[in-house]
mmCIF file of the C-alpha atoms, coordinates in Angstrom:
data_MODEL
# 
_entry.id   MODEL 
# 
loop_
_atom_site.group_PDB 
_atom_site.id 
_atom_site.type_symbol 
_atom_site.label_atom_id 
_atom_site.label_alt_id 
_atom_site.label_comp_id 
_atom_site.label_asym_id 
_atom_site.label_entity_id 
_atom_site.label_seq_id 
_atom_site.pdbx_PDB_ins_code 
_atom_site.Cartn_x 
_atom_site.Cartn_y 
_atom_site.Cartn_z 
_atom_site.occupancy 
_atom_site.B_iso_or_equiv 
_atom_site.pdbx_formal_charge 
_atom_site.auth_seq_id 
_atom_site.auth_comp_id 
_atom_site.auth_asym_id 
_atom_site.auth_atom_id 
_atom_site.pdbx_PDB_model_num 
ATOM 1  C CA . MET A 1 1  ? -1.884  28.269 1.786  1.00 0.00 ? 1  MET A CA 1 
ATOM 2  C CA . ILE A 1 2  ? -2.808  24.804 0.626  1.00 0.00 ? 2  ILE A CA 1 
ATOM 3  C CA . THR A 1 3  ? -6.396  23.589 0.997  1.00 0.00 ? 3  THR A CA 1 
ATOM 4  C CA . VAL A 1 4  ? -7.185  19.883 0.666  1.00 0.00 ? 4  VAL A CA 1 
ATOM 5  C CA . VAL A 1 5  ? -10.756 18.623 0.563  1.00 0.00 ? 5  VAL A CA 1 
ATOM 6  C CA . GLY A 1 6  ? -11.160 15.467 2.484  1.00 0.00 ? 6  GLY A CA 1 
ATOM 7  C CA . GLU A 1 7  ? -13.437 12.524 1.582  1.00 0.00 ? 7  GLU A CA 1 
ATOM 8  C CA . SER A 1 8  ? -16.249 13.925 3.865  1.00 0.00 ? 8  SER A CA 1 
ATOM 9  C CA . GLY A 1 9  ? -16.120 17.200 1.953  1.00 0.00 ? 9  GLY A CA 1 
ATOM 10 C CA . SER A 1 10 ? -14.518 19.253 4.807  1.00 0.00 ? 10 SER A CA 1 
ATOM 11 C CA . ASP A 1 11 ? -11.598 21.467 4.058  1.00 0.00 ? 11 ASP A CA 1 
ATOM 12 C CA . ILE A 1 12 ? -8.206  20.734 5.676  1.00 0.00 ? 12 ILE A CA 1 
ATOM 13 C CA . GLN A 1 13 ? -5.936  23.795 5.672  1.00 0.00 ? 13 GLN A CA 1 
ATOM 14 C CA . THR A 1 14 ? -2.188  23.664 6.020  1.00 0.00 ? 14 THR A CA 1 
ATOM 15 C CA . GLY A 1 15 ? 0.302   26.449 6.473  1.00 0.00 ? 15 GLY A CA 1 
ATOM 16 C CA . THR A 1 16 ? -1.790  28.268 9.083  1.00 0.00 ? 16 THR A CA 1 
ATOM 17 C CA . LYS A 1 17 ? -1.371  28.703 12.782 1.00 0.00 ? 17 LYS A CA 1 
ATOM 18 C CA . SER A 1 18 ? -2.688  25.971 15.030 1.00 0.00 ? 18 SER A CA 1 
ATOM 19 C CA . GLN A 1 19 ? -5.490  26.611 17.493 1.00 0.00 ? 19 GLN A CA 1 
ATOM 20 C CA . THR A 1 20 ? -2.945  26.881 20.345 1.00 0.00 ? 20 THR A CA 1 
ATOM 21 C CA . GLY A 1 21 ? -1.157  29.764 18.650 1.00 0.00 ? 21 GLY A CA 1 
ATOM 22 C CA . GLY A 1 22 ? 1.899   27.875 17.471 1.00 0.00 ? 22 GLY A CA 1 
ATOM 23 C CA . GLU A 1 23 ? 2.935   27.404 13.924 1.00 0.00 ? 23 GLU A CA 1 
ATOM 24 C CA . SER A 1 24 ? 1.471   24.473 11.934 1.00 0.00 ? 24 SER A CA 1 
ATOM 25 C CA . PHE A 1 25 ? 3.379   21.240 11.143 1.00 0.00 ? 25 PHE A CA 1 
ATOM 26 C CA . ALA A 1 26 ? 3.653   22.264 7.479  1.00 0.00 ? 26 ALA A CA 1 
ATOM 27 C CA . ALA A 1 27 ? 5.126   25.648 8.387  1.00 0.00 ? 27 ALA A CA 1 
ATOM 28 C CA . ALA A 1 28 ? 7.612   24.074 10.816 1.00 0.00 ? 28 ALA A CA 1 
ATOM 29 C CA . MET A 1 29 ? 8.725   21.536 8.259  1.00 0.00 ? 29 MET A CA 1 
ATOM 30 C CA . THR A 1 30 ? 9.066   24.199 5.566  1.00 0.00 ? 30 THR A CA 1 
ATOM 31 C CA . SER A 1 31 ? 11.191  26.327 7.909  1.00 0.00 ? 31 SER A CA 1 
ATOM 32 C CA . TRP A 1 32 ? 13.286  23.273 8.816  1.00 0.00 ? 32 TRP A CA 1 
ATOM 33 C CA . MET A 1 33 ? 13.834  22.321 5.143  1.00 0.00 ? 33 MET A CA 1 
ATOM 34 C CA . LYS A 1 34 ? 14.970  25.902 4.448  1.00 0.00 ? 34 LYS A CA 1 
ATOM 35 C CA . ASP A 1 35 ? 17.517  25.488 7.340  1.00 0.00 ? 35 ASP A CA 1 
ATOM 36 C CA . VAL A 1 36 ? 18.779  22.188 5.894  1.00 0.00 ? 36 VAL A CA 1 
ATOM 37 C CA . ASN A 1 37 ? 19.103  23.793 2.487  1.00 0.00 ? 37 ASN A CA 1 
ATOM 38 C CA . SER A 1 38 ? 21.065  26.618 4.051  1.00 0.00 ? 38 SER A CA 1 
ATOM 39 C CA . ASP A 1 39 ? 23.399  24.135 5.648  1.00 0.00 ? 39 ASP A CA 1 
ATOM 40 C CA . GLN A 1 40 ? 23.855  22.388 2.244  1.00 0.00 ? 40 GLN A CA 1 
ATOM 41 C CA . VAL A 1 41 ? 24.629  25.770 0.484  1.00 0.00 ? 41 VAL A CA 1 
ATOM 42 C CA . LYS A 1 42 ? 27.113  26.665 3.259  1.00 0.00 ? 42 LYS A CA 1 
ATOM 43 C CA . ALA A 1 43 ? 28.910  23.365 2.926  1.00 0.00 ? 43 ALA A CA 1 
ATOM 44 C CA . ALA A 1 44 ? 29.155  23.737 -0.828 1.00 0.00 ? 44 ALA A CA 1 
ATOM 45 C CA . LYS A 1 45 ? 30.531  27.281 -0.481 1.00 0.00 ? 45 LYS A CA 1 
ATOM 46 C CA . THR A 1 46 ? 33.044  26.166 2.144  1.00 0.00 ? 46 THR A CA 1 
ATOM 47 C CA . MET A 1 47 ? 34.222  23.293 -0.191 1.00 0.00 ? 47 MET A CA 1 
ATOM 48 C CA . THR A 1 48 ? 34.502  25.675 -3.189 1.00 0.00 ? 48 THR A CA 1 
ATOM 49 C CA . ASP A 1 49 ? 36.323  28.322 -1.178 1.00 0.00 ? 49 ASP A CA 1 
ATOM 50 C CA . LEU A 1 50 ? 38.833  25.654 -0.045 1.00 0.00 ? 50 LEU A CA 1 
ATOM 51 C CA . ALA A 1 51 ? 39.357  23.827 -3.346 1.00 0.00 ? 51 ALA A CA 1 
ATOM 52 C CA . VAL A 1 52 ? 39.186  26.702 -5.796 1.00 0.00 ? 52 VAL A CA 1 
ATOM 53 C CA . GLU A 1 53 ? 40.275  29.792 -3.890 1.00 0.00 ? 53 GLU A CA 1 
ATOM 54 C CA . GLY A 1 54 ? 42.406  28.203 -1.171 1.00 0.00 ? 54 GLY A CA 1 
ATOM 55 C CA . LYS A 1 55 ? 40.457  30.002 1.567  1.00 0.00 ? 55 LYS A CA 1 
ATOM 56 C CA . GLY A 1 56 ? 39.663  28.443 4.859  1.00 0.00 ? 56 GLY A CA 1 
ATOM 57 C CA . SER A 1 57 ? 40.898  25.224 6.364  1.00 0.00 ? 57 SER A CA 1 
ATOM 58 C CA . ILE A 1 58 ? 40.168  21.516 5.768  1.00 0.00 ? 58 ILE A CA 1 
ATOM 59 C CA . HIS A 1 59 ? 38.858  21.364 9.373  1.00 0.00 ? 59 HIS A CA 1 
ATOM 60 C CA . GLU A 1 60 ? 36.280  24.099 8.715  1.00 0.00 ? 60 GLU A CA 1 
ATOM 61 C CA . ALA A 1 61 ? 35.212  22.403 5.480  1.00 0.00 ? 61 ALA A CA 1 
ATOM 62 C CA . MET A 1 62 ? 34.794  18.997 7.153  1.00 0.00 ? 62 MET A CA 1 
ATOM 63 C CA . VAL A 1 63 ? 32.762  20.445 10.040 1.00 0.00 ? 63 VAL A CA 1 
ATOM 64 C CA . SER A 1 64 ? 30.520  22.254 7.613  1.00 0.00 ? 64 SER A CA 1 
ATOM 65 C CA . ILE A 1 65 ? 30.104  19.121 5.435  1.00 0.00 ? 65 ILE A CA 1 
ATOM 66 C CA . ASN A 1 66 ? 29.338  16.904 8.461  1.00 0.00 ? 66 ASN A CA 1 
ATOM 67 C CA . ASN A 1 67 ? 26.825  19.392 9.765  1.00 0.00 ? 67 ASN A CA 1 
ATOM 68 C CA . ALA A 1 68 ? 25.059  19.468 6.419  1.00 0.00 ? 68 ALA A CA 1 
ATOM 69 C CA . GLN A 1 69 ? 25.129  15.711 6.170  1.00 0.00 ? 69 GLN A CA 1 
ATOM 70 C CA . GLY A 1 70 ? 23.662  15.254 9.606  1.00 0.00 ? 70 GLY A CA 1 
ATOM 71 C CA . SER A 1 71 ? 20.879  17.804 8.934  1.00 0.00 ? 71 SER A CA 1 
ATOM 72 C CA . PHE A 1 72 ? 20.011  16.005 5.699  1.00 0.00 ? 72 PHE A CA 1 
ATOM 73 C CA . ARG A 1 73 ? 19.967  12.538 7.247  1.00 0.00 ? 73 ARG A CA 1 
ATOM 74 C CA . LEU A 1 74 ? 17.689  13.828 10.016 1.00 0.00 ? 74 LEU A CA 1 
ATOM 75 C CA . LEU A 1 75 ? 15.356  15.411 7.422  1.00 0.00 ? 75 LEU A CA 1 
ATOM 76 C CA . MET A 1 76 ? 15.213  12.137 5.506  1.00 0.00 ? 76 MET A CA 1 
ATOM 77 C CA . GLU A 1 77 ? 14.405  10.215 8.625  1.00 0.00 ? 77 GLU A CA 1 
ATOM 78 C CA . MET A 1 78 ? 11.552  12.604 9.404  1.00 0.00 ? 78 MET A CA 1 
ATOM 79 C CA . ARG A 1 79 ? 10.283  12.321 5.821  1.00 0.00 ? 79 ARG A CA 1 
ATOM 80 C CA . ASN A 1 80 ? 10.381  8.490  6.029  1.00 0.00 ? 80 ASN A CA 1 
ATOM 81 C CA . ARG A 1 81 ? 8.473   8.488  9.332  1.00 0.00 ? 81 ARG A CA 1 
ATOM 82 C CA . VAL A 1 82 ? 5.856   10.889 7.964  1.00 0.00 ? 82 VAL A CA 1 
ATOM 83 C CA . VAL A 1 83 ? 5.364   8.770  4.875  1.00 0.00 ? 83 VAL A CA 1 
ATOM 84 C CA . GLU A 1 84 ? 5.202   5.663  6.959  1.00 0.00 ? 84 GLU A CA 1 
ATOM 85 C CA . THR A 1 85 ? 2.594   7.182  9.295  1.00 0.00 ? 85 THR A CA 1 
ATOM 86 C CA . VAL A 1 86 ? 0.482   8.425  6.404  1.00 0.00 ? 86 VAL A CA 1 
ATOM 87 C CA . ASN A 1 87 ? 0.559   4.982  4.783  1.00 0.00 ? 87 ASN A CA 1 
ATOM 88 C CA . ARG A 1 88 ? -0.562  3.361  8.101  1.00 0.00 ? 88 ARG A CA 1 
ATOM 89 C CA . LEU A 1 89 ? -3.453  5.818  8.396  1.00 0.00 ? 89 LEU A CA 1 
ATOM 90 C CA . LEU A 1 90 ? -4.456  5.118  4.791  1.00 0.00 ? 90 LEU A CA 1 
ATOM 91 C CA . GLU A 1 91 ? -4.350  1.415  5.400  1.00 0.00 ? 91 GLU A CA 1 
ATOM 92 C CA . SER A 1 92 ? -6.353  1.603  8.628  1.00 0.00 ? 92 SER A CA 1 
ATOM 93 C CA . GLY A 1 93 ? -9.077  3.573  6.859  1.00 0.00 ? 93 GLY A CA 1 
ATOM 94 C CA . ARG A 1 94 ? -9.831  0.731  4.355  1.00 0.00 ? 94 ARG A CA 1 
# 
């Protein structure tokens, strides 16, 4: 668990369940990043199997690569939006 102390001295905890019982944003993002990483590893293995060992088909490899690429692009878009939102919040607090 990560604890951040805000300017007012109050603790902000991440990685815990929200008050409504669902998982926190940080936990959801961590889980999603693990899924994206899993897609990347699967795509790399599919490419290696095809190129080195001659297993599988080009179609399977391309589908796996496109899936991993789409997941990564979506993750980067989410990251960019989170960074943009944090920057806006920091600018509005000045």
